[in-house]
C-alpha positions in Angstrom: 114.5 106.0 127.5 113.0 109.0 125.6 111.1 111.9 127.1 109.3 114.8 125.4 110.0 118.5 126.0 107.3 119.2 123.4 104.7 116.8 122.0 102.6 117.1 118.8 99.0 117.9 119.5 97.8 116.4 116.2 99.2 113.2 114.8 99.8 112.3 111.1 97.1 110.0 109.7 99.0 108.0 107.1 97.7 108.0 103.5 94.0 107.5 104.0 92.2 110.2 102.1 89.6 112.4 103.6 86.3 111.0 102.2 85.1 114.4 101.2 88.3 115.0 99.2 88.1 111.6 97.7 84.5 112.0 96.6 85.1 115.4 95.1 88.2 114.2 93.2 86.3 111.2 91.9 83.6 113.4 90.4 86.1 115.8 88.8 88.1 113.0 87.2 84.8 111.5 85.8 83.8 114.8 84.4 87.1 115.3 82.6 86.9 111.7 81.4 83.5 112.3 80.0 83.6 115.8 78.6 87.3 116.4 78.0 88.4 119.9 77.2 85.0 121.4 78.1 85.2 120.0 81.6 88.8 121.2 82.0 87.9 124.7 80.9 85.0 124.9 83.3 86.9 123.5 86.3 89.8 125.9 85.6 87.4 128.8 85.6 85.7 127.6 88.7 88.8 126.9 90.9 91.5 129.2 89.4 89.4 131.9 87.7 91.5 131.0 84.7 90.1 130.6 81.2 92.6 131.5 78.5 92.1 131.0 74.8 94.6 128.1 75.1 96.0 126.5 78.2 99.1 125.4 76.3 101.7 128.1 75.9 103.2 128.8 72.5 106.9 129.0 71.8 106.5 132.8 71.4 104.7 133.1 74.8 107.4 131.1 76.5 110.2 133.2 75.0 108.4 136.4 76.1 108.0 135.1 79.6 111.6 134.0 79.9 112.8 137.4 78.5 110.8 139.2 81.2 112.8 137.7 84.0 115.9 139.2 85.6 119.0 137.6 84.0 120.2 136.5 87.5 117.0 134.4 87.9 117.7 132.7 84.6 121.3 132.1 85.6 120.3 130.7 89.0 117.7 128.3 87.4 120.4 127.1 84.9 122.9 126.5 87.7 120.5 124.6 89.8 119.3 122.5 86.9 122.9 121.7 86.1 123.4 120.4 89.6 120.2 118.2 89.3 121.3 117.0 85.8 124.8 116.0 87.0 123.5 113.9 89.8 120.8 112.3 87.7 123.3 111.5 85.0 125.6 109.9 87.6 122.6 107.8 88.9 121.8 106.7 85.4 125.4 105.7 84.8 125.3 103.5 87.9 122.5 101.4 86.3 124.2 98.7 84.3 122.5 96.9 81.4 123.6 93.3 81.5 123.7 90.2 79.4 124.9 86.9 80.8 125.2 83.4 79.4 123.7 81.4 82.3 124.5 78.0 80.6 126.0 77.2 77.2 123.9 78.9 74.5 121.4 80.5 76.9 121.5 84.3 77.2 119.6 86.4 79.6 119.6 90.2 79.5 118.4 93.4 81.2 117.7 96.7 79.6 116.5 100.1 81.0 113.8 101.5 78.7 112.5 105.0 79.5 108.8 105.7 80.0 107.5 107.3 76.8 105.4 110.1 78.1 105.4 111.8 81.6 103.2 114.4 83.1 105.1 116.7 85.4 102.9 118.7 87.8 104.6 121.8 89.3 102.4 123.2 92.1 101.8 126.9 92.5 99.4 128.2 95.1 100.8 131.3 96.7 104.3 131.2 95.2 106.1 130.0 92.1 107.8 126.7 92.9 110.5 126.5 90.3 112.4 123.7 92.1 109.7 121.1 91.4 110.2 121.7 87.7 113.9 121.0 88.1 113.3 117.8 90.0 110.6 116.3 87.8 111.5 117.4 84.3 115.3 117.5 84.3 115.4 114.0 85.8 112.9 112.7 83.2 114.9 114.1 80.4 118.1 112.6 81.7 116.3 109.2 81.8 115.5 109.7 78.1 111.7 110.3 78.3 110.8 111.6 74.8 107.7 113.5 75.8 107.3 115.5 79.0 104.1 117.4 79.6 104.4 120.1 82.3 101.4 121.7 84.1 101.4 124.5 86.6 98.5 126.7 87.9 98.3 130.4 87.5 99.1 132.4 90.6 96.4 135.0 91.5 95.4 135.1 87.9 98.9 135.5 86.5 101.2 133.2 84.6 104.2 132.4 86.9 107.0 133.4 84.6 109.8 131.9 86.7 108.1 128.5 86.8 107.5 128.6 83.1 111.2 129.5 82.5 112.2 126.6 84.7 110.0 124.2 82.8 111.3 125.4 79.5 114.9 125.3 80.5 114.5 121.8 82.0 113.3 120.5 78.6 109.5 120.2 78.8 108.0 119.4 75.5 104.5 120.9 76.2 103.8 123.5 78.8 100.3 124.2 80.1 99.1 126.9 82.6 96.6 124.5 84.2 96.4 123.4 87.8 94.6 121.2 90.2 92.7 117.9 89.6 91.7 119.1 86.2 95.4 119.2 85.2 96.1 115.7 86.7 93.0 114.2 85.0 93.7 115.8 81.6 97.2 114.5 81.5 96.2 111.0 82.7 93.0 110.3 80.7 93.6 112.7 77.8 91.3 115.2 76.2 90.8 116.5 72.6 93.9 118.7 72.9 96.1 116.9 75.5 97.3 113.4 74.7 97.5 111.1 77.7 100.8 110.3 79.5 102.0 107.1 80.9 103.2 108.4 84.3 102.7 111.3 86.6 105.3 113.0 88.8 105.4 115.9 91.1 103.9 117.2 94.4 100.7 119.0 95.0 97.9 119.7 97.5 95.6 117.1 99.0 93.3 117.2 95.9 96.2 116.7 93.5 97.6 113.9 95.7 94.2 112.2 95.8 93.8 112.5 92.1 97.2 110.7 91.6 96.1 108.0 94.0 92.8 107.4 92.2 94.5 107.3 88.7 97.3 105.1 89.8 97.2 101.9 87.8 95.7 103.7 84.8 99.0 105.6 84.8 102.1 105.2 86.9 103.0 107.7 89.6 106.2 108.7 91.4 105.0 108.6 95.1 102.0 109.0 97.3 102.9 112.4 98.8 101.9 113.9 102.1 103.0 117.0 104.0 106.7 117.9 104.1 108.5 116.5 107.1 111.8 117.3 108.9 113.5 115.4 111.7 116.7 116.6 113.2 119.0 114.3 115.2 121.3 116.5 117.3 123.8 116.0 120.1 125.4 118.5 122.5 127.7 119.9 119.8 124.8 121.3 117.7 124.1 125.0 117.5 120.5 125.4 118.9 119.9 128.5 116.8 120.7 126.6 113.6 118.5 123.7 114.7 115.6 126.1 115.4 116.0 127.8 112.0 116.2 124.5 110.1 113.1 123.1 111.8 111.1 126.2 110.9 112.4 126.2 107.4 110.4 123.1 106.7 107.4 124.0 108.9 106.7 126.8 106.5 105.7 124.3 103.8 102.3 123.9 105.3 100.3 124.0 108.6 100.4 120.1 108.7 104.2 119.7 108.2 105.8 117.8 111.1 109.1 119.3 112.5 110.8 117.0 115.0 114.0 117.3 117.1 115.5 114.1 118.6 118.4 115.1 120.8 120.7 113.6 123.5 120.9 117.0 125.2 118.0 118.4 127.2 119.8 121.7 127.4 119.9 121.9 123.6 116.3 121.0 123.4 115.2 123.8 125.8 117.5 126.3 123.9 115.9 125.3 120.6 112.4 125.8 122.1 113.5 129.3 123.3 114.8 130.3 119.8 111.7 129.1 118.1 109.5 131.2 120.4 111.6 134.2 119.5 111.8 133.5 115.7 108.2 132.7 115.0 106.5 136.0 115.7 108.6 137.9 113.2 108.8 135.1 110.5 107.1 136.2 107.2 105.6 132.8 106.8 104.7 132.4 110.5 101.1 132.1 109.6 101.9 128.7 108.2 105.0 127.7 110.2 103.3 128.6 113.5 100.4 126.2 113.3 102.7 123.5 111.9 105.0 123.9 114.9 102.2 124.2 117.4 100.3 121.1 116.2 103.1 118.9 114.7 106.3 120.0 116.4 108.1 117.7 118.8 111.3 117.8 120.9 112.3 114.4 122.2 115.2 113.8 124.5 117.0 110.4 124.5 119.8 108.9 126.5 122.3 108.4 123.7 122.7 108.5 119.9 122.0 104.8 119.4 118.5 105.5 120.9 118.2 108.7 118.8 118.8 106.7 115.6 116.2 104.1 116.6 113.6 106.8 117.4 114.4 108.6 114.1 114.0 105.3 112.2 110.6 104.9 113.9 109.4 108.1 112.3 110.9 107.2 108.9 110.8 110.9 108.1 111.1 112.5 104.7 114.1 114.7 105.6 116.5 113.7 108.4 119.2 116.2 109.3 122.2 115.0 111.3 123.8 117.7 113.5 126.2 115.6 115.6 129.9 115.4 116.3 130.2 112.5 113.8 127.3 112.9 111.3 128.5 110.3 108.8 127.9 107.7 111.5 124.2 108.0 110.6 124.9 106.4 107.2 125.5 103.1 109.0 123.2 103.5 111.9 120.0 104.7 110.2 117.8 102.7 107.8 114.4 104.5 107.3 114.5 108.0 105.8 113.8 109.8 102.5 117.1 111.7 102.5 119.9 112.3 104.9 121.5 115.7 105.4 124.9 115.3 107.1 126.5 118.0 109.3 125.9 121.7 109.9 127.2 122.7 106.5 124.2 120.9 104.9 120.6 121.8 105.4 117.3 120.4 104.1 116.7 123.6 102.2 119.7 122.9 100.0 118.1 119.6 99.0 114.7 121.4 98.4 116.1 124.1 96.2 119.7 123.9 94.9 122.1 121.0 95.7 121.1 118.5 93.0 119.5 115.6 94.8 115.8 115.1 94.2 113.4 116.7 96.6 110.4 114.5 95.7 110.6 112.1 98.7 108.5 109.7 100.7 106.4 111.0 103.6 104.3 109.6 106.4 106.4 106.6 107.0 106.7 105.5 103.4 110.5 105.8 103.7 110.3 102.4 105.4 109.8 100.8 102.0 110.6 103.2 99.2 113.1 106.0 98.3 112.3 109.2 96.5 112.0 110.2 92.9 115.2 109.5 90.9 116.2 108.8 87.3 115.4 105.1 87.7 111.7 105.8 88.3 111.4 107.0 84.8 113.1 103.8 83.5 111.5 100.5 83.1 113.9 97.7 83.8 113.0 95.0 81.4 114.5 91.6 80.6 115.0 89.6 77.5 116.0 86.0 76.8 117.6 84.2 73.8 118.4 80.5 73.5 120.9 80.2 70.7 122.0 76.6 71.2 119.5 73.9 70.1 120.8 71.3 72.6 120.3 73.9 75.4 116.7 74.5 74.1 116.0 70.8 74.0 117.3 70.4 77.6 115.2 73.3 78.8 112.2 71.9 76.9 112.4 68.5 78.8 112.7 70.4 82.1 109.8 72.7 81.2 107.6 69.8 80.3 108.2 68.2 83.7 107.9 71.4 85.7 104.7 72.5 83.9 103.0 69.2 84.4 103.6 69.3 88.1 101.4 72.5 88.0 98.9 70.8 85.6 99.8 73.4 82.9 99.7 71.1 79.9 99.8 73.9 77.3 103.1 75.2 78.9 104.5 71.7 78.9 103.8 71.2 75.2 105.7 74.4 74.3 108.7 72.7 75.9 107.9 69.3 74.4 107.9 70.8 70.9 111.4 72.1 71.2 112.7 69.0 72.9 111.3 66.9 70.1 112.4 69.2 67.3 116.0 69.8 68.5 116.8 66.5 70.2 114.2 64.0 69.1 113.2 63.4 72.7 110.5 60.8 73.3 107.4 62.5 74.5 104.2 61.4 76.2 102.1 63.0 73.5 104.2 62.1 70.3 101.1 61.2 68.3 99.6 64.7 68.9 102.9 66.3 68.0 103.1 64.4 64.7 99.6 65.4 63.9 100.4 69.0 64.4 103.5 68.7 62.2 101.5 67.1 59.5 
């Protein structure tokens, strides 16, 4: 039986959009759809105070921005992107293309065809978020996407050089300093200067997330994204200071980010609460992490690890960190999570920033039915069929005729009848019609 040492004061509300946000976004998309570049320029000036001569950066501008950075920054970006690329390449290699002969002369196949144009949104806000460029663009390029359009907003009226460098080094084909709904709409519906894409990827604020939701269907999207989440499963062997630091590391993403501890040790839970109370006042991002912990933080004590795993599965959290004596046990015991982080040597921040797995993950319970962004999301798995043997086609034609007529689909039946007659001279119920067609 579980009991709470700290409960959330505000609960998550799933993916239902705030009606004010939805209405605002609907109007902005309609404006871009109707007026194109003029609307994009006006919206950028209104929301970001950003109205350059061209939103798209030239090769010379990109080179100048990259050259302005400390070489260590470039080296680190390159190293992280190599990690992301290696894992994405391994994922792609695991996706076999197949062709099987299911009966003599009948061949069925499966291919993986990349999406032809992707829009990668890299959020900005208060800080440059280079990691989102790695996750969305590198993975798309490994998948073989030929055109990747990357957008990121200015930060306090300045071009975020590190983000631009990350986009460029990741392989973006077009880079725009453009943010918000106007960027999402421009990439989706197209303007006079921005050709539309087939799919959108990348996180963003509530308005960006709602724009992706409203445009889904017209374009594909990676995920419906909500606030970042962390859930830690810990037993008596965990270090309470490490647990506290890791919980707050994710709480700093936003004031609505849940941070949850599920533990078999009440002593550990109380120790974690004590450490958090000490850490928060001096935390540079405490203005964000503090409200997140206050409103969405929880500490739940359970009787044993079996119950801990069941409780954790109930949350279906984006990030689940396992700080137990035998962390790999969670691979067999848990079923609903965006990503698992096993053992004290592994933290969610590694996944967010450097380790190589993708950090675009399901939130708000979506981990019950989907995983996160990966190379396969940029690939369309398509099938093909070829019947090389005439006898096999005739046999299928007879079967198709019978099966289609059960469903009263006469046109479908006749497609099978034609082949049965042509390849095997089968007697058909509509022979006279067939002969008239042949004549």
